C-alpha positions in Angstrom: -88.8 -48.5 228.7 -91.3 -50.2 226.1 -92.3 -48.1 223.1 -95.6 -48.6 221.6 -96.2 -47.6 218.0 -99.5 -46.6 217.1 -101.3 -45.4 214.0 -102.8 -41.9 214.2 -106.6 -41.8 214.7 -108.3 -41.6 211.3 -110.0 -38.3 210.5 -113.7 -38.4 210.9 -115.5 -38.8 207.6 -118.4 -36.4 207.3 -121.7 -38.0 206.4 -123.5 -36.3 203.5 -127.3 -35.8 203.8 -128.1 -38.4 201.2 -126.2 -41.1 203.4 -129.2 -41.0 205.8 -131.5 -42.0 203.1 -132.0 -45.5 201.8 -131.3 -46.4 198.1 -134.4 -45.5 196.2 -136.4 -48.5 195.0 -139.6 -48.7 193.0 -141.7 -51.6 191.8 -143.9 -51.2 188.6 -146.1 -54.2 188.6 -147.3 -56.3 185.7 -150.7 -54.5 186.2 -149.2 -51.1 185.8 -149.5 -50.1 189.5 -146.5 -48.3 191.0 -145.1 -49.0 194.6 -142.2 -47.0 196.2 -140.5 -49.6 198.5 -137.9 -47.4 200.3 -139.0 -43.7 200.2 -140.7 -42.1 201.9 -139.9 -43.9 205.2 -143.5 -44.5 206.1 -144.2 -46.7 203.1 -146.3 -49.8 202.9 -144.9 -52.3 202.1 -141.3 -51.3 203.1 -138.2 -53.1 202.0 -136.2 -54.6 204.9 -132.6 -55.8 205.0 -131.5 -58.9 203.3 -132.4 -58.0 199.6 -131.0 -60.4 197.1 -130.3 -59.6 193.5 -128.6 -56.1 193.5 -125.1 -57.4 193.2 -123.0 -59.6 190.9 -125.1 -62.2 188.9 -124.2 -65.9 188.8 -121.9 -66.6 185.9 -121.4 -70.0 184.3 -117.9 -70.3 183.1 -117.2 -72.5 180.1 -114.0 -74.6 180.1 -112.1 -76.9 177.8 -109.1 -79.1 178.6 -106.6 -81.4 177.0 -104.3 -84.1 178.4 -101.3 -82.3 176.8 -101.7 -79.2 179.0 -102.2 -79.0 182.8 -105.3 -77.2 183.9 -108.2 -75.8 181.8 -108.8 -73.1 179.2 -111.5 -70.7 179.9 -113.4 -70.1 176.8 -116.4 -67.9 177.8 -119.3 -67.5 180.1 -123.0 -67.2 180.3 -125.3 -65.6 182.8 -128.5 -67.5 183.7 -131.6 -66.1 185.0 -131.2 -64.2 188.2 -133.0 -65.1 191.7 -134.2 -62.2 193.6 -135.4 -62.0 197.2 -137.3 -59.1 198.8 -138.1 -59.1 202.5 -140.9 -56.8 202.9 -142.8 -55.3 206.0 -146.3 -54.8 205.6 -147.7 -52.5 208.4 -151.1 -50.5 208.5 -153.0 -48.7 211.2 -156.1 -50.8 210.7 -156.9 -54.2 209.5 -158.9 -52.9 206.4 -155.8 -50.8 205.3 -153.4 -53.8 205.8 -155.7 -56.1 203.8 -156.0 -53.6 200.9 -152.4 -52.8 200.6 -151.3 -56.5 200.9 -153.8 -57.6 198.3 -153.1 -54.9 195.8 -149.5 -55.4 196.0 -149.4 -59.1 195.5 -152.0 -58.6 192.7 -149.1 -56.7 190.8 -147.1 -59.9 190.2 -147.5 -62.5 187.6 -145.7 -65.8 186.9 -145.0 -65.0 183.2 -145.5 -61.3 182.6 -142.7 -59.3 184.1 -143.0 -56.1 186.1 -140.0 -53.6 186.6 -137.8 -53.2 189.6 -136.1 -49.7 189.4 -133.1 -48.9 191.7 -131.8 -45.4 192.0 -133.1 -42.2 190.6 -132.5 -40.0 187.5 -129.7 -40.9 185.1 -128.1 -43.3 187.5 -131.3 -45.5 187.7 -131.2 -49.1 186.6 -134.1 -51.5 186.0 -134.7 -55.3 186.1 -137.6 -57.1 184.9 -139.1 -59.5 187.4 -141.7 -62.3 187.6 -143.2 -63.8 190.7 -141.9 -67.1 191.8 -144.5 -68.4 194.3 -143.9 -71.7 196.0 -147.1 -71.6 198.2 -145.0 -72.3 201.4 -145.4 -68.9 203.2 -146.7 -69.1 206.8 -147.9 -66.4 209.1 -146.5 -66.7 212.6 -148.9 -64.1 213.9 -152.2 -63.0 212.7 -151.6 -59.6 210.7 -155.2 -58.6 211.3 -154.5 -58.5 215.0 -150.9 -57.1 215.0 -151.3 -54.9 212.1 -148.1 -55.9 210.5 -146.2 -58.8 208.9 -142.8 -59.6 207.4 -143.2 -61.5 204.0 -140.3 -62.7 201.9 -140.9 -62.7 198.2 -139.0 -64.8 195.8 -138.9 -63.3 192.3 -137.0 -64.2 189.1 -135.4 -62.1 186.4 -135.5 -64.1 183.0 -133.1 -61.2 181.6 -130.6 -61.1 184.5 -128.8 -57.9 183.5 -129.6 -54.4 184.9 -130.7 -52.0 182.1 -129.3 -48.4 182.3 -130.5 -45.3 180.8 -131.0 -45.4 177.0 -128.3 -43.6 174.9 -129.7 -41.9 171.7 -127.5 -40.2 169.2 -128.5 -38.6 165.9 -126.2 -38.4 162.9 -126.6 -36.4 159.6 -125.4 -37.0 156.2 -123.0 -34.1 156.5 -124.0 -32.3 153.3 -124.5 -29.1 155.2 -126.9 -26.3 154.7 -126.2 -23.0 152.9 -125.4 -20.2 155.2 -124.8 -17.5 152.6 -126.1 -17.8 149.1 -126.0 -15.4 146.2 -125.1 -15.4 142.7 -122.0 -13.2 143.2 -120.5 -15.0 146.3 -119.5 -18.6 146.7 -121.9 -20.6 149.0 -120.8 -21.0 152.5 -122.0 -24.2 154.4 -122.4 -25.1 158.1 -121.9 -28.8 158.5 -123.2 -30.7 161.6 -120.8 -32.0 164.0 -122.4 -35.4 164.2 -122.1 -36.7 160.7 -121.9 -40.1 159.1 -118.2 -39.7 158.7 -117.4 -39.4 162.4 -120.2 -41.6 163.8 -119.3 -43.5 167.0 -120.9 -44.5 170.2 -119.7 -45.4 173.8 -121.2 -48.3 175.7 -120.7 -47.7 179.4 -122.2 -51.0 180.5 -120.4 -54.3 181.4 -121.8 -56.3 178.4 -122.1 -55.8 174.8 -125.3 -54.1 173.7 -127.2 -54.2 170.4 -128.4 -51.1 168.5 -131.6 -50.0 167.4 -131.3 -48.0 164.2 -133.7 -45.5 162.7 -133.2 -44.1 159.2 -135.2 -41.0 158.3 -135.7 -40.6 154.6 -135.2 -39.6 151.9 -132.5 -42.2 151.5 -132.2 -44.4 148.3 -129.6 -46.7 149.7 -128.7 -46.9 153.4 -125.7 -48.8 154.7 -125.3 -49.3 158.4 -123.0 -51.4 160.7 -120.8 -52.0 163.7 -117.3 -53.2 162.8 -117.4 -55.6 159.9 -121.1 -56.5 160.3 -122.8 -54.4 157.7 -126.6 -53.9 157.1 -127.2 -53.2 153.5 -130.8 -52.0 153.2 -132.2 -53.4 149.9 -135.0 -50.8 149.4 -135.4 -47.0 149.3 -136.8 -45.0 152.2 -139.0 -42.0 150.9 -139.1 -38.6 152.2 -141.2 -38.5 155.4 -140.7 -42.2 156.0 -138.6 -44.0 158.6 -137.0 -47.4 158.9 -136.5 -48.9 162.3 -134.0 -51.9 162.6 -133.8 -53.5 166.1 -130.7 -55.8 166.0 -131.1 -57.3 169.5 -131.3 -61.0 169.2 -134.2 -61.0 171.6 -136.2 -59.0 169.1 -134.6 -58.6 165.5 -137.2 -56.8 163.6 -137.5 -54.1 160.9 -140.5 -51.8 160.5 -141.0 -49.1 157.8 -143.5 -46.5 159.0 -144.8 -49.2 161.5 -145.2 -51.9 158.8 -143.1 -55.1 159.4 -140.5 -55.3 156.6 -138.2 -57.9 158.4 -138.6 -60.3 155.4 -137.9 -57.6 152.9 -134.7 -56.6 154.7 -133.4 -60.2 154.2 -130.6 -62.0 155.8 -128.2 -59.4 157.6 -125.2 -59.5 159.9 -125.9 -57.9 163.3 -123.1 -57.1 165.7 -123.3 -55.6 169.1 -121.4 -52.5 170.6 -118.7 -53.8 172.9 -118.4 -52.2 176.4 -115.7 -49.7 177.0 -114.3 -47.0 174.9 -115.8 -45.4 171.7 -116.9 -47.7 168.9 -117.0 -46.5 165.3 -120.2 -46.9 163.5 -120.4 -47.4 159.6 -123.2 -45.2 158.1 -123.4 -44.4 154.6 -126.1 -43.2 152.1 -127.0 -41.4 149.1 -129.7 -39.1 150.1 -130.3 -36.1 152.6 -131.1 -38.3 155.5 -130.7 -38.7 159.2 -129.9 -41.7 161.2 -130.5 -42.2 164.8 -129.0 -44.9 167.1 -130.3 -46.2 170.5 -128.3 -48.2 172.9 -129.4 -49.5 176.2 -126.3 -50.3 178.4 -126.4 -53.6 180.3 -124.9 -54.0 183.8 -124.1 -56.8 186.2 -125.1 -54.8 189.2 -127.8 -52.3 190.2 -125.1 -49.8 191.1 
């Protein structure tokens, strides 16, 4: 008699309430207008299946080769601008409502000034800056003023192709401590902050290295900051009540003291990013009773 081996039936997976909801998506246009593209369900316009730009970006891998070795050596990669595609359903109860929503939505795009695409909610939300990429080739197969609806595909472009996560901000103190008990008869007892210059470190949860924005709050006669061997030696004092901001991102790279540009006064400095992965020690030193804040925006390959 034949024997048939069969795997036991898989246990049913219970669906959570959130599985019935589409991923939250929001568009903040170049004009400042805000559009919820997936929630609530009766939204105009509404995102349809076929979205492009949520997953892995295109990566251009750089190679070298030599006739002495078979194959190639992979020496690095770059990520070009990201192409995005939105299939959107525009639907309204009247021709006037359809025209108003359609016109206002497309007025929120600009070919040079980016708006912001936000995917997800709360701490897990990620954003991508987008500009319009209009080719002038759209055609309406049916008159939307008769049908009250139309599906329109929009081509968009992300000049900066990495998704940006929630900003991480940490504050470190000089560690001198504050007197808790003070008297002429008893020795002083100090409570020291846990986040000090001596134990300063930061974690980058993203997929790519990220550059820091430093803020030094005076008084500080001589601030020294850095990631790894790249040290920023500030050549001027920061008075009490003043603050120095140094943005080390190559896309910006500026320094301001109380809002005044001091990039030239800061001089040539070596800036290094925080690598992704585990904790990275930070080099912070000073001679005054100062505080230093660091801000890092993690960069991700995907929207989730």
